[in-house]
C-alpha positions in Angstrom: 0.0 0.0 0.0 2.9 2.3 0.9 4.6 1.4 -2.4 1.5 2.3 -4.4 1.4 5.7 -2.7 5.1 6.2 -3.4 4.6 5.4 -7.1 1.5 7.5 -7.5 2.0 10.5 -9.8 2.5 13.7 -7.8 0.2 16.6 -8.5 1.5 19.3 -10.7 3.2 22.1 -8.8 1.6 25.6 -9.1 4.3 26.7 -11.6 3.4 23.8 -13.9 -0.3 24.5 -14.1 -1.9 26.4 -16.9 -3.4 29.6 -15.6 -7.2 29.8 -16.0 -8.4 31.5 -19.2 -11.2 31.2 -21.8 -9.8 31.9 -25.2 -13.3 31.4 -26.9 -14.6 34.3 -24.7 -11.6 36.5 -25.5 -12.1 35.8 -29.2 -15.8 36.7 -29.0 -15.0 39.9 -27.2 -12.5 41.0 -29.8 -14.7 39.9 -32.7 -17.7 41.8 -31.3 -15.8 45.1 -31.1 -15.0 44.8 -34.8 -18.6 44.6 -35.9 -20.6 46.4 -33.2 -20.1 49.9 -31.8 -22.2 49.1 -28.7 -19.9 46.2 -27.9 -16.9 48.5 -28.3 -18.2 50.9 -25.6 -18.9 48.0 -23.2 -15.5 46.5 -23.7 -13.5 49.8 -23.4 -15.3 50.5 -20.2 -14.8 47.2 -18.5 -11.6 45.6 -19.8 -7.9 46.5 -20.0 -5.0 44.9 -21.8 -3.8 42.5 -19.2 -7.3 41.0 -18.9 -6.5 39.0 -22.0 -4.5 35.8 -21.5 -2.7 35.4 -24.9 -0.1 37.9 -26.1 -1.8 38.1 -29.5 -5.1 39.2 -27.9 -3.3 41.7 -25.7 -1.7 43.3 -28.8 -5.0 43.4 -30.6 -6.8 45.0 -27.7 -4.0 47.6 -27.3 -4.5 48.6 -31.0 -8.3 48.8 -30.5 -7.8 50.9 -27.4 -5.6 53.4 -29.3 -8.1 53.7 -32.2 -10.9 54.2 -29.6 -8.9 56.8 -27.7 -8.1 58.7 -30.9 -11.8 58.6 -31.8 -11.1 56.6 -35.0 -13.4 53.9 -36.4 -12.7 50.4 -35.2 -13.3 47.7 -37.8 -11.4 45.0 -39.6 -9.7 47.5 -42.1 -8.6 50.1 -39.5 -7.4 47.5 -37.0 -5.4 45.7 -39.6 -3.8 49.0 -40.7 -3.1 50.0 -37.0 -1.3 46.7 -36.3 0.6 46.9 -39.5 1.8 50.4 -38.7 2.9 49.2 -35.3 4.8 46.3 -36.8 2.7 43.8 -34.7 0.3 42.4 -37.3 2.1 39.0 -37.6 2.5 38.7 -33.8 -1.3 39.3 -33.5 -2.0 36.3 -35.7 -2.1 38.1 -39.1 -4.9 39.5 -41.2 -6.5 36.1 -41.6 -6.8 35.7 -37.8 -8.5 39.1 -37.5 -11.1 38.1 -40.1 -11.6 34.8 -38.3 -12.3 36.8 -35.1 -15.1 38.8 -36.6 -16.6 35.8 -38.4 -16.6 33.6 -35.4 -18.8 35.7 -33.0 -22.0 33.8 -32.2 -23.9 37.0 -31.4 -22.9 40.5 -30.2 -26.0 40.5 -28.0 -24.1 38.4 -25.5 -21.2 40.8 -25.1 -21.8 41.4 -21.4 -21.5 37.6 -20.8 -18.3 37.4 -22.8 -16.8 40.2 -20.9 -17.8 38.7 -17.6 -16.1 35.4 -18.4 -12.9 37.3 -19.4 -13.0 39.4 -16.3 -13.6 36.4 -14.0 -10.6 34.5 -15.5 -8.4 37.6 -15.4 -9.1 38.2 -11.7 -8.6 34.6 -10.9 -5.1 34.9 -12.5 -4.5 38.1 -10.5 -5.4 36.2 -7.3 -3.0 33.4 -8.2 -0.2 35.9 -9.0 -0.9 37.8 -5.7 -1.0 34.7 -3.5 2.3 33.5 -5.1 3.9 36.9 -4.2 2.5 36.6 -0.7 3.9 33.0 -0.5 7.4 34.3 -1.5 7.2 37.2 0.9 6.5 34.8 3.7 10.0 33.3 3.3 11.6 36.7 3.5 13.5 37.3 6.8 13.4 41.1 6.3 9.7 41.6 6.5 7.8 41.9 9.8 4.9 39.5 10.3 2.5 42.3 10.9 3.5 43.9 7.6 3.1 40.6 5.8 -0.5 40.3 7.0 -1.3 43.9 6.1 0.3 43.7 2.6 -1.5 40.4 1.8 -4.9 41.8 2.9 -4.4 45.0 1.0 -3.4 43.2 -2.3 -6.3 40.7 -2.1 -8.7 43.5 -1.2 -7.6 45.5 -4.2 -8.6 42.5 -6.4 -11.9 42.2 -4.7 -12.6 45.9 -5.3 -11.9 45.4 -9.0 -14.5 42.7 -9.0 -17.2 44.7 -7.3 -17.1 47.8 -9.4 -20.5 49.1 -10.2 -21.8 50.3 -13.6 -24.6 52.8 -14.4 -28.0 52.0 -13.2 -31.0 52.9 -15.3 -33.5 55.1 -13.4 -36.5 53.1 -14.5 -34.9 49.9 -13.1 -34.5 51.6 -9.7 -38.1 53.0 -9.3 -39.7 49.7 -8.3 -37.1 48.8 -5.6 -37.4 52.3 -4.1 -41.2 52.0 -4.0 -40.8 48.6 -2.2 -38.6 50.3 0.3 -41.0 53.1 0.8 -43.8 50.6 1.3 -41.8 48.8 4.0 -41.1 52.1 5.8 -44.8 53.1 5.6 -45.8 49.8 7.2 -43.4 50.4 10.1 -45.6 53.4 11.0 -43.0 55.1 13.2 -40.6 58.0 13.1 -37.6 55.8 13.1 -36.8 54.2 9.7 -33.2 53.4 10.5 -31.5 52.1 13.6 -32.7 53.9 16.6 -30.4 55.9 18.9 -32.3 55.5 22.1 -33.0 59.2 22.3 -36.5 60.3 21.3 -35.8 63.9 20.0 -32.7 62.8 18.2 -34.6 60.0 16.5 -37.2 62.6 15.4 -34.6 64.7 13.7 -32.6 61.9 12.1 -35.3 59.2 11.7 -32.5 56.9 13.1 -29.1 55.9 11.7 -29.2 54.5 8.2 -27.2 52.1 6.1 -24.3 53.6 4.2 -24.2 56.6 6.5 -21.0 57.9 8.2 -21.9 59.5 11.5 -19.3 61.6 13.2 -19.5 62.3 16.9 -17.1 65.0 17.8 -16.1 66.9 20.9 -13.2 68.0 23.1 -11.8 65.5 25.5 -14.0 64.5 28.5 -17.2 65.6 26.9 -18.6 62.0 26.8 -18.0 60.9 23.2 -17.3 57.3 24.2 -20.2 57.2 26.7 -22.6 58.5 24.1 -21.5 56.0 21.5 -21.7 53.2 24.0 -25.2 54.3 25.0 -26.3 54.1 21.4 -24.6 50.7 20.9 -26.3 49.4 24.0 -29.7 50.5 22.8 -29.2 48.9 19.3 -28.0 45.6 20.8 -30.6 45.3 23.6 -33.7 47.2 22.5 -33.5 46.5 18.8 -31.9 43.1 19.1 -29.2 43.8 16.6 -25.5 43.1 16.5 -22.9 45.9 17.0 -19.2 46.0 16.4 -17.1 48.4 18.5 -13.5 49.2 17.6 -11.8 50.8 20.6 -8.3 52.3 19.9 -8.3 54.2 23.1 -9.5 51.8 25.8 -9.1 48.1 26.5 -12.0 45.7 26.1 -12.2 45.3 29.9 -12.5 49.1 30.3 -15.3 49.2 27.9 -17.1 46.4 29.6 -16.7 48.1 32.9 -18.3 51.3 31.4 -21.2 49.3 30.0 -21.8 47.6 33.4 -21.6 50.9 35.3 -23.9 52.7 32.9 -26.5 50.0 32.7 -26.3 49.2 36.4 -26.3 52.8 37.5 -23.1 52.3 39.5 -20.7 55.1 40.1 -17.7 54.6 37.8 -15.2 55.7 40.5 -16.6 53.1 42.9 -16.1 50.5 40.2 -12.6 51.5 39.4 -11.6 51.5 43.1 -13.5 48.3 43.9 -15.3 50.2 46.6 -18.7 48.7 45.9 -21.7 48.7 48.2 -24.4 46.0 48.3 -26.7 48.1 46.1 -23.8 48.5 43.7 -23.2 44.8 43.5 -27.0 44.3 42.9 -26.9 46.8 40.1 -23.9 45.2 38.5 -25.4 41.7 38.7 -28.6 42.9 37.1 -26.6 44.8 34.4 -24.5 41.7 33.7 -27.5 39.4 33.3 -28.9 41.9 30.7 -25.7 42.7 28.9 -25.0 38.9 28.4 -27.8 38.9 25.9 -26.3 41.8 23.9 -24.7 41.0 20.6 -21.9 43.5 21.1 -18.5 42.6 19.6 -15.4 44.5 20.9 -12.1 44.8 19.1 -9.6 46.7 21.2 -6.6 46.2 18.9 -4.3 49.2 18.8 -3.4 51.2 15.7 -5.9 49.5 13.4 -5.9 50.6 9.8 -9.1 51.3 7.8 -8.3 48.3 5.7 -8.1 46.0 8.8 -11.4 47.4 10.2 -13.1 47.0 6.9 -11.9 43.4 6.6 -13.0 42.5 10.1 -16.4 44.1 9.6 -16.9 42.2 6.4 -16.0 38.9 8.1 -18.2 39.6 11.1 -21.2 40.5 8.8 -20.8 37.3 6.9 -20.8 35.4 10.2 -23.6 37.5 11.7 -25.9 39.1 9.1 -27.7 40.8 12.0 -24.8 43.3 12.3 -26.5 46.7 12.2 -23.9 49.2 13.5 -20.2 49.8 13.6 -18.5 52.2 16.1 -14.9 53.4 15.8 -13.4 55.2 18.8 -11.6 57.2 17.5 -10.5 58.5 14.1 -7.3 60.3 15.2 -5.9 57.1 16.7 -6.3 55.1 13.5 -3.3 54.2 11.4 -3.0 54.7 7.6 0.0 52.5 7.1 0.3 50.3 4.1 -2.1 52.2 1.8 0.3 51.9 -1.2 1.2 55.6 -1.5 3.1 58.2 0.5 1.0 60.6 2.7 3.0 63.7 3.5 0.7 65.3 6.1 -1.5 64.4 9.0 -4.4 66.2 7.3 -4.1 63.9 4.2 -3.9 60.9 6.4 -7.0 61.7 8.3 -8.8 62.5 5.0 -7.8 59.0 3.8 -9.1 57.4 7.0 -12.4 59.4 6.8 -13.0 58.4 3.2 -12.2 54.8 3.9 -14.8 54.7 6.7 -17.4 56.2 4.4 -16.6 53.6 1.7 -17.0 50.8 4.3 -20.4 52.2 5.3 -21.5 52.1 1.7 -20.0 48.6 1.0 -21.6 47.0 4.1 -24.7 49.1 3.9 -24.4 49.9 7.6 -24.3 53.1 9.7 -20.8 53.7 10.9 -20.3 55.9 14.0 -16.8 57.4 14.1 -15.6 59.5 17.1 -13.4 62.5 16.4 -11.6 65.2 18.4 -12.3 68.9 18.0 -9.4 71.3 18.0 -8.7 73.8 20.8 -10.8 76.5 19.2 -13.8 74.8 20.7 -12.6 75.8 24.2 -12.7 79.6 23.5 -15.9 81.2 24.8 -17.4 84.6 24.1 -17.8 86.5 27.3 -20.4 84.7 29.4 -21.6 82.6 26.5 -20.8 78.8 26.5 -18.1 77.9 24.0 -20.3 75.9 21.7 -18.4 73.8 19.2 -18.7 74.3 15.4 -18.1 72.2 12.3 -15.0 74.1 11.4 -13.3 72.8 14.6 -13.1 69.2 13.4 -9.5 68.4 14.1 -6.9 67.9 11.4 -9.1 67.6 8.4 -12.0 69.3 6.6 -12.5 66.0 4.8 -14.2 64.6 7.8 -17.0 67.1 7.5 -17.1 66.4 3.7 -17.4 62.7 4.0 -19.8 62.6 6.9 -23.5 62.2 6.3 -24.2 63.3 9.9 -22.0 65.3 12.3 -23.0 65.4 16.0 -21.1 67.8 18.2 -21.2 67.1 22.0 -21.2 70.0 24.4 -21.6 70.1 28.2 -21.8 73.6 29.5 -20.9 72.5 33.0 -17.4 71.8 31.8 -16.8 75.5 31.4 -19.5 77.2 33.6 -20.4 76.4 37.2 -24.0 77.5 37.1 -25.9 74.6 38.8 -28.6 74.5 36.1 -25.9 73.3 33.7 -24.7 70.5 36.0 -26.3 67.6 34.1 -27.1 69.3 30.8 -25.7 67.9 27.5 -26.2 69.5 24.2 -26.3 67.1 21.2 -25.7 69.5 18.3 -26.8 68.0 15.0 -24.5 70.3 13.0 -24.8 68.5 9.7 -27.3 66.1 8.3 -27.1 65.3 4.6 -30.7 64.1 4.3 -32.5 66.1 7.0 -32.6 69.1 9.3 -30.0 70.3 11.8 -30.7 71.4 15.3 -29.9 70.8 19.0 -31.2 68.1 21.3 -30.8 68.6 25.0 -30.2 65.4 27.0 -29.3 64.7 30.6 -25.8 63.4 31.3 -25.5 61.4 34.5 -21.7 61.9 34.9 -21.2 59.3 37.7 -22.7 56.5 35.5 -21.4 57.9 32.1 -25.0 57.7 30.9 -27.0 60.0 28.6 -30.8 60.0 28.8 -33.9 61.9 27.6 -34.6 64.7 30.2 -37.8 64.5 32.3 -40.8 66.6 31.6 -40.3 70.2 32.6 -36.5 70.0 32.5 -36.2 72.5 29.7 -38.2 75.2 31.5 -35.0 76.5 33.2 -33.5 77.1 29.8 -36.5 78.9 28.3 -34.5 82.1 27.8 -31.8 80.4 25.8 -31.5 79.9 22.1 -30.8 76.3 21.1 
């Protein structure tokens, strides 16, 4: 039995295998562009020279591309002349082969299918080439393991992006799906059509957080950005029974869990950190723990995550848990832009890249993405006895954050600057930008000891009747 195994033919090594291709589809693509202008436009939009497997087909496509770019007619005569002028006619198979291409096309009506076959084979070859490069890199003693992972993920993701490129969509084909969506929203019969925030007035202004939206929550340090984001995440996980992913680049997973327990159990955070807990504190923590165990909250506290890493982890989590409804990133300025394939010569450009990447992730996964951000020091300058209310222009290190965001929420707690007792627990949630809705200010109560925001009780706003919100 062992002898038989020894004498069995060994499988071909990767280098001996013929890369995947479909020459019939390649011939049909090239033949179609010679006889049909519509096919020419489709092919020029979706293919490039290295999508073709054989050198002859690449030469033919290159000549077709040059004719197209120069706004010259593309047919058997002009293509033959172009290849002749370049001295590549014989390498391309000769005039007889070009005639054979145009005669052999079954029908140009199937051009989209021919192109898809060529693209699929090309991207499979690209994947093979990339994985071979990764294989070779793994044997290099000069490359750090972390860099190997990042480089491999980036290269494979680039191929995946090439595959998922979208084309134009005809308006008439989009009307029915939009009406279906409107009908679903109408049947819900409420003001929240997205993922609820847990705060009534904020839900009224935003109708919830929606798929593909990038929501920026910005403030100066110690205003409660993380607490606010955790409160929203807790609501989505517990009250709406959805899954939430939290990427914490500032605090450990244990610290976040302690915050969630203190907030839910109404336990003073200082008592929790010191371990100075009373019997009522323990009771609150036990009750909070039993509730939070049911929450589908996933925490990743890896430091210095790149946008690419976050995107890949969210994609994987969503494939494992289709119930994923919200992603929280805490916070933008702590993210890393290493390994993006190009030099970034300023922090502003780096933040712009990170911001745009988070927006692309929201679109790709069709999820709301909450990203926390710092405001610059201008936010601390008041005007006389007026509270120093933050503004959009104070988003730190990049105007691109404001540009990419669908919603920008600025957190402001007057008590941080002013000692008037009426401000002690007031928190202004300033909806400074909303791409698809109104702006405005929502006043909440902030229970500092528990790091918890909540809708204020009836009559709470009476003490601020003389203030403009």
